[in-house]
C-alpha positions in Angstrom: 45.8 256.0 -82.6 44.8 252.5 -83.7 47.3 250.9 -81.4 45.9 253.0 -78.4 42.3 252.0 -79.3 43.2 248.3 -79.5 45.0 248.5 -76.1 42.0 250.1 -74.5 39.7 247.5 -76.1 41.8 244.5 -74.8 42.0 246.1 -71.4 38.2 246.4 -71.2 37.8 242.7 -72.2 40.2 241.7 -69.4 38.3 243.7 -66.8 35.0 242.0 -67.9 36.5 238.5 -67.8 37.9 239.2 -64.4 34.6 240.4 -63.1 32.8 237.3 -64.4 35.4 235.0 -62.7 35.0 236.9 -59.4 31.2 236.7 -59.6 30.9 233.1 -60.7 33.8 231.2 -59.3 33.2 231.5 -55.5 29.6 230.5 -55.7 30.3 227.6 -58.0 33.0 226.3 -55.5 30.6 226.7 -52.6 27.8 224.8 -54.4 30.1 221.9 -55.2 31.1 221.7 -51.5 27.6 221.8 -50.0 25.2 220.1 -52.4 24.8 217.1 -54.8 21.9 216.4 -57.2 19.8 213.3 -57.4 17.2 212.1 -59.7 14.0 210.6 -58.2 11.4 208.7 -60.3 8.0 207.6 -59.1 5.8 205.4 -61.2 2.6 203.5 -60.7 3.3 200.7 -63.1 -0.1 198.8 -62.9 1.8 195.5 -62.4 3.7 196.4 -65.6 0.6 196.0 -67.7 0.2 198.7 -70.3 -2.9 200.1 -72.0 -2.3 197.5 -74.7 -2.9 194.8 -72.1 0.7 193.6 -72.4 2.7 192.8 -69.2 6.0 194.1 -70.4 8.8 194.5 -67.9 11.5 195.4 -70.5 9.4 198.3 -71.6 9.1 199.6 -68.0 12.8 199.0 -67.5 13.7 201.1 -70.5 11.5 204.0 -69.3 13.3 203.8 -66.0 16.8 203.5 -67.5 16.2 206.4 -69.9 15.6 208.6 -66.9 18.9 207.8 -65.3 17.4 207.8 -61.8 19.2 207.5 -58.5 16.0 206.4 -56.8 12.8 204.9 -58.0 9.5 204.4 -56.2 7.2 201.9 -57.8 3.5 201.2 -57.0 1.2 198.3 -57.9 3.9 195.8 -58.2 3.3 192.0 -58.5 5.5 189.5 -56.7 5.3 186.0 -58.2 1.6 186.5 -58.9 0.0 184.2 -61.5 -1.6 187.1 -63.5 1.8 188.4 -64.4 3.6 185.1 -65.0 4.7 184.4 -61.4 7.6 186.7 -61.9 9.4 188.5 -59.1 8.9 191.8 -60.9 11.1 193.8 -58.5 14.1 191.6 -59.0 13.6 191.4 -62.7 13.4 195.2 -63.0 16.5 195.5 -60.8 18.3 193.1 -63.2 17.2 194.9 -66.3 18.1 198.3 -65.0 21.3 197.3 -63.2 19.9 198.8 -59.9 19.3 197.4 -56.4 15.8 196.5 -55.6 13.4 195.8 -52.6 9.8 194.6 -52.7 7.3 195.6 -49.9 4.2 193.4 -49.7 0.9 195.0 -49.0 -1.3 192.0 -49.5 -1.3 188.4 -50.6 -2.5 188.1 -54.1 -3.0 185.5 -56.8 -0.5 183.0 -55.5 2.0 185.6 -54.6 2.1 189.2 -53.3 1.2 192.7 -54.4 2.5 196.0 -53.2 5.3 198.5 -53.8 9.0 198.5 -54.6 12.1 200.6 -54.5 15.0 200.6 -57.0 18.2 202.4 -56.1 21.5 203.1 -57.8 23.2 202.4 -54.5 22.7 199.5 -52.0 19.6 199.5 -49.9 19.4 198.6 -46.2 17.1 198.6 -43.2 13.8 197.8 -45.2 10.6 198.5 -43.3 7.0 197.9 -44.2 4.6 200.2 -42.4 0.9 199.4 -42.5 -1.3 202.5 -42.9 -4.7 203.1 -41.4 -7.4 200.9 -42.8 -11.0 199.6 -42.4 -12.4 196.2 -42.7 -13.0 195.2 -46.3 -10.5 197.7 -47.7 -7.2 196.9 -49.3 -4.3 197.3 -46.9 -2.0 200.2 -47.8 1.6 200.6 -46.7 4.7 202.7 -46.9 7.8 200.8 -47.9 10.9 202.4 -46.4 14.6 201.8 -47.0 17.9 203.5 -46.2 20.6 204.2 -48.8 23.6 206.6 -49.2 24.0 208.9 -52.2 26.9 211.3 -52.6 28.1 210.4 -49.2 24.8 211.4 -47.6 22.6 208.8 -45.9 18.9 209.2 -46.5 15.6 207.4 -46.0 13.5 206.7 -49.1 9.8 205.6 -49.1 7.2 204.4 -51.6 3.5 204.6 -50.9 0.0 204.2 -52.5 -2.9 205.6 -50.5 -6.5 204.4 -50.6 -8.2 205.4 -53.9 -11.9 205.3 -52.8 -12.4 206.4 -49.2 -11.2 210.0 -48.4 -11.6 209.5 -44.6 -9.2 206.5 -44.7 -6.9 208.4 -47.0 -6.8 211.4 -44.7 -5.9 209.1 -41.7 -3.1 207.6 -43.8 -1.8 211.0 -44.7 -1.8 212.1 -41.1 0.1 208.9 -40.1 2.8 209.6 -42.7 3.0 213.3 -41.8 3.4 212.4 -38.1 6.2 209.9 -38.8 8.1 212.4 -40.9 7.7 215.1 -38.3 10.1 213.2 -36.1 12.5 212.0 -38.9 16.1 211.6 -37.7 17.6 211.8 -41.2 16.8 213.4 -44.5 13.8 211.6 -46.0 12.2 211.4 -49.5 8.7 209.8 -50.1 7.1 209.3 -53.4 4.1 207.5 -54.8 0.4 207.5 -55.8 -1.4 209.6 -53.1 -4.7 209.4 -54.9 -5.4 213.0 -53.9 -5.4 216.4 -55.7 -3.1 219.2 -54.6 -5.9 221.1 -52.9 -7.2 218.1 -51.0 -7.2 217.8 -47.2 -4.8 214.9 -47.5 -2.1 216.8 -49.4 -2.6 219.9 -47.2 -2.0 217.6 -44.1 1.1 216.0 -45.7 2.4 219.5 -46.6 2.9 220.2 -42.9 5.8 217.7 -42.9 6.6 217.4 -46.6 7.9 219.8 -49.3 6.5 218.5 -52.5 8.4 218.9 -55.8 6.4 221.2 -58.0 6.4 222.8 -61.4 5.1 226.2 -62.6 3.1 224.2 -65.2 0.2 221.8 -64.4 1.5 218.2 -63.8 -1.4 215.7 -64.2 -0.2 212.1 -64.5 -3.5 210.2 -64.6 -5.0 208.7 -66.7 -2.0 208.0 -68.8 -3.5 208.4 -72.2 -4.9 211.9 -71.5 -3.9 213.0 -68.0 -6.3 215.3 -66.2 -5.5 214.5 -62.5 -2.4 215.2 -60.4 -2.3 212.4 -57.9 1.3 211.3 -58.0 3.9 213.1 -56.0 7.5 213.3 -54.9 8.3 215.0 -51.6 11.0 215.5 -49.0 11.0 216.1 -45.3 13.1 218.4 -43.1 14.8 217.0 -40.1 12.7 219.3 -37.9 9.9 220.7 -40.1 7.9 222.1 -37.2 10.8 223.9 -35.5 12.5 225.8 -38.2 14.6 223.0 -39.5 16.3 223.6 -42.9 15.1 221.5 -45.8 17.8 219.1 -47.0 16.8 219.3 -50.6 16.2 222.0 -53.2 14.0 221.3 -56.2 15.8 221.7 -59.5 13.1 220.4 -61.7 9.9 218.4 -61.8 8.1 216.9 -64.7 5.6 214.3 -65.9 7.1 212.1 -68.6 5.4 211.6 -71.9 4.7 207.8 -71.5 1.0 207.2 -72.5 1.1 203.4 -73.0 3.2 201.4 -70.6 0.8 201.9 -67.6 -2.4 203.6 -66.6 -0.3 206.3 -64.9 2.5 208.4 -66.4 5.8 208.5 -64.4 7.0 211.6 -62.7 10.6 212.7 -62.3 12.1 215.2 -59.8 15.7 216.4 -59.8 16.7 217.4 -56.3 19.8 219.0 -54.9 21.1 217.8 -51.6 21.9 220.7 -49.3 24.2 219.8 -46.4 22.8 221.0 -43.0 
């Protein structure tokens, strides 16, 4: 009797194991063949000046490195400006993190330049600085674009920083970005400081062409010490968002990182999964 019970028990276990294999194995194989994950970080670094008033590039570099990102969009970067020691901040961060870097100048500033930057685990090519809508007397805003290849997939990556004070200008800038992404010829990711809340006209306009990474929890990132506003975003565009095109990415996770000192913003991190068309 004992031998018969043991045989029945082992047979039941074998059936359960077989069912698990049949259920899990095919989907896992299919996922490996059609998608790859990538980590995207966006950070308004306030020219690497923290709330302690220290310009500290190694501190920013460590935050970046600890995230193990594939792509990084940086805003408020100095380029050989006197106030931050005349350092090429982009190339120094690239050196400290072991990544490739590109700087995109928005304006001349303090003996150098000021704008945005991209860091990438893989080489960058085809850099493009696109001026956004503006008014006389306002700071020029831009999108810095570059092309790279991750997991064998080419993609376009952009960093931007929209006007902080004039909503009318910001809405025009958002419309300009949405229009350019509506005709994208390859998968595109854009990240940065949009200076707009999730329910604003600007984000609603951008959402016509961009799928923003989201979390079920609130994700305020500004001000860094005690965040109350969500104004930093990471989003991706379909090849044909207005004609039923399939999004090239799936959001795996999205979070605001607990970094209250290194800048006046906290960094945001999205893990995306590339889905082959």
